[in-house]
C-alpha positions in Angstrom: -31.4 -95.7 103.6 -32.9 -99.1 102.9 -31.8 -102.7 102.9 -32.1 -104.6 99.6 -33.5 -108.0 100.4 -33.5 -110.9 97.8 -35.8 -113.7 99.1 -35.7 -117.1 97.4 -35.5 -115.6 93.9 -35.8 -117.8 90.8 -35.9 -117.1 87.1 -36.7 -119.6 84.4 -36.5 -119.2 80.6 -38.8 -121.9 79.3 -37.6 -125.1 81.0 -34.1 -123.7 81.8 -33.4 -122.4 85.3 -31.2 -119.3 85.0 -31.5 -118.6 88.7 -32.7 -120.9 91.5 -33.8 -120.0 95.0 -31.2 -117.2 95.6 -31.4 -115.2 98.9 -29.1 -112.3 99.8 -29.0 -108.8 101.4 -27.3 -105.5 100.7 -27.6 -103.4 103.8 -27.0 -99.6 103.8 -23.4 -98.6 104.5 -22.0 -102.0 103.4 -20.0 -103.1 100.3 -21.3 -106.6 99.3 -19.6 -108.7 96.6 -21.2 -111.1 94.1 -18.8 -113.4 92.3 -19.0 -116.5 90.2 -17.7 -118.0 87.0 -19.1 -117.0 83.6 -22.7 -118.0 83.1 -23.3 -118.2 86.9 -26.3 -115.9 86.7 -24.9 -112.7 88.2 -26.2 -110.3 85.5 -29.5 -112.1 85.4 -29.9 -111.4 89.1 -29.1 -107.7 88.6 -31.6 -107.5 85.7 -34.3 -109.0 88.0 -33.6 -106.6 90.8 -33.8 -103.6 88.5 -36.9 -104.6 86.7 -35.4 -105.5 83.3 -36.5 -109.1 83.7 -39.7 -110.6 85.2 -39.3 -112.7 88.3 -40.5 -116.4 88.1 -40.7 -116.8 91.9 -39.5 -115.2 95.1 -39.5 -111.6 96.3 -37.4 -108.5 96.1 -37.8 -105.9 98.8 -36.2 -102.5 99.2 -36.9 -101.3 102.6 -40.7 -101.4 103.1 -41.3 -101.4 99.3 -41.9 -104.7 97.4 -40.3 -104.2 94.0 -40.6 -107.8 92.8 -42.7 -106.9 89.8 -42.0 -103.2 89.6 -40.9 -101.8 86.2 -37.4 -100.4 85.8 -38.4 -96.7 86.2 -40.2 -97.4 89.5 -37.2 -99.3 90.8 -34.9 -96.4 89.8 -37.1 -93.8 91.5 -37.2 -96.0 94.7 -33.5 -95.4 95.0 -31.8 -98.3 93.2 -29.3 -97.5 90.5 -27.1 -99.7 88.4 -24.3 -99.8 85.7 -24.2 -102.3 82.9 -21.7 -104.9 81.9 -21.7 -103.4 78.4 -21.1 -99.7 78.5 -24.1 -97.6 77.4 -23.2 -94.0 76.7 -24.1 -91.3 74.2 -20.7 -91.5 72.5 -20.9 -88.2 70.6 -22.1 -86.2 73.6 -19.7 -84.7 76.1 -18.7 -86.4 79.3 -20.6 -83.8 81.4 -23.7 -84.1 79.2 -23.7 -87.9 79.7 -23.5 -87.4 83.5 -26.3 -84.8 83.5 -28.7 -87.3 82.0 -28.5 -89.2 85.3 -30.1 -86.3 87.2 -33.5 -86.9 85.6 -35.0 -87.7 89.1 -34.0 -84.2 90.3 -35.6 -82.2 87.5 -38.6 -80.1 88.4 -39.0 -77.7 85.5 -41.6 -78.8 82.9 -40.7 -79.8 79.4 -42.8 -76.8 78.2 -40.6 -74.4 80.3 -37.5 -75.9 78.8 -38.9 -75.5 75.2 -39.9 -71.9 75.9 -36.5 -71.1 77.4 -38.0 -69.9 80.7 -35.6 -68.7 83.4 -36.5 -71.5 85.8 -35.5 -74.1 83.2 -32.1 -72.4 82.6 -31.5 -72.1 86.3 -32.1 -75.8 86.9 -29.9 -76.7 83.9 -27.0 -74.7 85.5 -27.6 -76.4 88.9 -27.6 -79.9 87.3 -24.4 -79.1 85.4 -22.7 -77.9 88.6 -23.7 -81.2 90.3 -22.5 -83.2 87.4 -19.1 -81.4 87.6 -19.0 -82.2 91.3 -19.3 -85.8 90.4 -16.6 -85.5 87.9 -14.4 -84.0 90.6 -15.1 -87.0 92.8 -14.2 -89.4 90.1 -11.1 -87.3 89.1 -12.4 -86.6 85.6 -13.1 -82.9 85.7 -10.4 -82.3 83.1 -12.3 -84.5 80.6 -15.7 -82.8 81.1 -16.0 -81.4 77.6 -14.5 -84.4 75.8 -16.7 -86.7 73.7 -17.6 -89.7 75.8 -16.8 -92.1 72.8 -13.3 -90.8 72.5 -12.3 -91.8 76.1 -10.3 -94.9 77.0 -12.4 -97.9 78.1 -11.7 -97.4 81.8 -12.8 -93.8 81.7 -16.0 -94.7 79.8 -16.8 -97.0 82.7 -16.4 -94.2 85.1 -18.8 -92.0 83.1 -21.4 -94.7 83.4 -20.8 -95.0 87.1 -21.2 -91.2 87.5 -24.4 -91.2 85.5 -25.8 -93.9 87.9 -24.7 -91.9 91.0 -26.4 -88.8 89.6 -29.8 -90.1 90.6 -28.6 -90.1 94.3 -29.4 -93.7 94.9 -29.6 -95.4 98.3 -28.1 -98.5 96.8 -26.1 -98.9 93.7 -25.3 -102.1 91.8 -22.0 -102.0 89.8 -21.8 -104.7 87.1 -18.0 -105.5 86.6 -16.9 -101.9 87.4 -13.2 -102.5 87.1 -13.2 -104.6 83.9 -10.4 -103.4 81.6 -8.7 -101.4 84.4 -5.3 -101.7 85.8 -4.5 -102.1 89.5 -4.0 -98.4 90.1 -7.3 -97.5 88.4 -9.1 -100.2 90.3 -7.6 -99.0 93.6 -8.8 -95.5 92.9 -12.4 -96.8 92.3 -12.2 -98.9 95.4 -11.6 -95.7 97.5 -14.6 -94.1 95.8 -16.8 -97.1 96.7 -15.6 -97.0 100.3 -16.7 -93.4 100.3 -20.2 -94.3 99.1 -20.5 -96.9 101.9 -19.4 -94.3 104.5 -22.2 -92.1 103.3 -24.6 -94.8 104.2 -25.2 -96.2 100.7 -25.5 -99.9 100.0 -23.0 -101.1 97.3 -23.2 -104.4 95.4 -20.2 -105.3 93.4 -20.6 -107.9 90.6 -17.0 -108.8 89.6 -14.7 -111.3 88.1 -11.7 -109.6 89.8 -11.7 -111.7 93.0 -8.7 -109.9 94.4 -10.5 -106.6 94.1 -13.7 -108.0 95.8 -11.8 -109.6 98.7 -9.9 -106.4 99.4 -13.1 -104.2 99.4 -16.1 -106.2 100.5 -17.6 -106.8 103.9 -19.6 -109.9 102.8 -19.4 -112.0 99.6 -22.0 -114.2 97.8 -20.9 -116.8 95.3 -23.2 -118.0 92.4 -22.5 -121.0 90.2 -25.0 -122.3 87.6 -27.7 -120.0 89.0 -27.4 -121.3 92.6 -25.9 -119.7 95.6 -23.0 -122.0 96.7 -21.3 -119.9 99.4 -21.5 -116.7 101.4 -19.5 -115.1 104.1 -16.4 -113.1 104.7 -13.9 -112.9 101.8 -11.6 -115.3 103.6 -14.5 -117.8 104.1 -15.7 -117.9 100.6 -12.3 -118.0 98.9 -11.4 -121.0 101.0 -14.7 -122.7 100.5 -14.3 -126.1 98.6 -17.3 -125.5 96.4 -16.0 -122.1 95.3 -12.6 -123.6 94.6 -14.2 -126.2 92.5 -16.4 -123.7 90.6 -13.4 -121.5 89.7 -10.6 -124.0 89.2 -12.5 -127.1 88.3 -10.7 -129.1 91.0 -12.7 -131.9 92.5 -13.0 -131.9 96.3 -11.2 -134.6 98.2 -13.4 -137.2 99.8 -13.2 -137.3 103.6 -10.8 -140.0 104.7 -9.4 -140.3 101.3 
């Protein structure tokens, strides 16, 4: 397993700085939180890490591999997976078929073998389906395997996207607002799953607006505001940090001695 290292990362769109000099780490076996108000730059950071945006300056390393300017498919094959803030599913396909798509890194049979209906291709398809069903068991969605993904409730659709990301067997997974639209019970169930991923030695980065969820789950938390890192530390440290309180509540800090 590899540590994801973000080193003085910046992104500019024309003359506008969307992200400025951000440094952070996601070690294996740890759950790291990334919080911040709307427009803070959280999703921009994820898009830079996963190769969907080009880096203006700084470096991104994953273990010994420099992925600063690597395209998205290279980043994915290196062992980094992600979910999206806006759900991206094949809505008319079944739940299990959506999850099976995520196993593309594991496929070995050629496209020609699949087209010709060769035994090796059929065997691999069965194996991939079995592994997809195992993921459905883990996310407590086996009973919905054959349902159309687009017919599911919002929270269940989010779980399908998470399972598809996990199907690539990533070393580190980046979850972009995973519990959005979920109640406390659903969020708690996902929290248990995320803890299990960390216990397996995977790095987990949670990008969330639900501060209570992050503070209960994460070992270390980073806080972005207007594209800059304004605080990092334990959940207790960042939630009591005056700059974080100002960013979220708009409350001016008291002047010392005043």
